[in-house]
C-alpha positions as CSV (number, residue, x, y, z in Angstrom):
1,X,183.7,75.6,106.9
2,X,185.5,79.0,106.3
3,X,187.9,79.7,108.4
4,X,186.4,82.8,109.2
5,X,183.7,80.5,111.1
6,X,186.4,78.2,112.4
7,X,187.8,80.8,114.3
8,X,184.2,82.1,115.6
9,X,183.9,78.2,116.7
10,X,186.8,78.9,118.7
11,X,186.0,81.9,120.0
12,X,182.9,80.4,121.2
13,X,184.5,77.6,122.7
14,X,186.8,79.5,124.7
15,X,183.9,81.6,126.0
16,X,182.6,78.6,126.9
17,X,185.3,77.5,128.5
18,X,186.2,80.2,130.4
19,X,182.5,81.0,131.9
20,X,182.0,77.7,133.1
21,X,185.5,77.7,135.4
22,X,184.4,81.4,136.2
23,X,181.1,79.6,137.6
24,X,183.5,77.1,139.5
25,X,185.7,79.5,141.4
26,X,182.3,81.2,142.1
27,X,180.5,78.7,143.8
28,X,184.0,77.4,145.8
29,X,182.8,77.4,148.9
30,X,179.1,76.2,147.9
31,X,178.0,72.9,149.5
32,X,177.2,70.3,147.8
33,X,178.4,72.0,144.6
34,X,178.8,70.2,141.4
35,X,181.3,71.8,139.1
36,X,181.2,71.9,135.7
37,X,183.8,70.0,133.1
38,X,184.4,71.4,129.6
39,X,185.2,69.2,126.7
40,X,187.0,70.4,122.8
41,X,185.4,68.4,120.5
42,X,186.3,68.7,116.8
43,X,183.5,69.7,114.2
44,X,183.0,67.3,110.9
45,X,183.4,70.8,108.4
46,X,186.3,72.0,110.0
47,X,186.2,74.5,113.8
48,X,185.6,73.2,117.5
49,X,182.8,73.4,120.2
50,X,182.7,72.8,123.7
51,X,180.8,70.7,125.3
52,X,179.7,71.9,128.9
53,X,179.1,68.7,131.7
54,X,178.2,68.9,135.4
55,X,180.0,66.3,137.6
56,X,177.6,63.4,138.7
57,X,178.6,64.3,142.5
58,X,179.7,66.9,144.5
59,X,183.3,67.8,144.8
60,X,185.4,70.6,145.8
61,X,186.5,72.9,143.4
62,X,190.4,72.7,142.9
63,X,191.8,76.5,142.1
64,X,194.9,75.3,140.5
65,X,193.0,73.0,137.7
66,X,190.4,76.4,137.0
67,X,193.1,78.7,137.1
68,X,194.8,76.5,134.1
69,X,191.7,76.3,132.4
70,X,191.0,80.1,132.7
71,X,194.6,80.1,131.3
72,X,194.4,77.5,128.3
73,X,190.5,79.4,127.5
74,X,192.4,82.9,127.1
75,X,194.9,81.5,124.7
76,X,192.2,79.9,122.5
77,X,190.7,82.9,122.6
78,X,193.7,85.0,121.7
79,X,194.7,82.4,118.7
80,X,190.9,82.3,117.8
81,X,191.3,85.9,117.0
82,X,194.5,86.0,115.6
83,X,192.9,83.5,112.7
84,X,190.1,85.5,112.5
85,X,192.0,88.7,111.7
86,X,194.4,86.8,109.2
87,X,191.3,85.2,107.6
88,X,189.8,88.9,107.5
89,X,192.3,90.3,106.0
90,X,193.3,87.7,103.6
91,X,189.7,87.9,102.0
92,X,190.2,92.2,102.3
93,X,193.4,91.3,99.8
94,X,191.6,88.6,97.6
95,X,188.6,91.7,97.1
96,X,191.3,94.3,96.2
97,X,192.9,92.1,93.5
98,X,189.1,90.7,92.1
99,X,188.3,94.6,92.3
């Protein structure tokens, strides 16, 4: 995998992480709600993927946990975006050298 694809996979993972947490917060007062949980996995060729699962039994939504999850998603998004920008800039320099 090239660096742009790796960065894009991080952006997708952050998006899924944020969406799952937002769904949990939106259903804070829903009776018998089963929250979503996001698990990050590394891909063999590089990059990452987020796997979203639903709790087997209804649980109360822990706002502190969800806020931390959203903060983590924000950091992951920013880091992946910076990686993407750096990779794009390096490609641009390489094209300038080769041109």
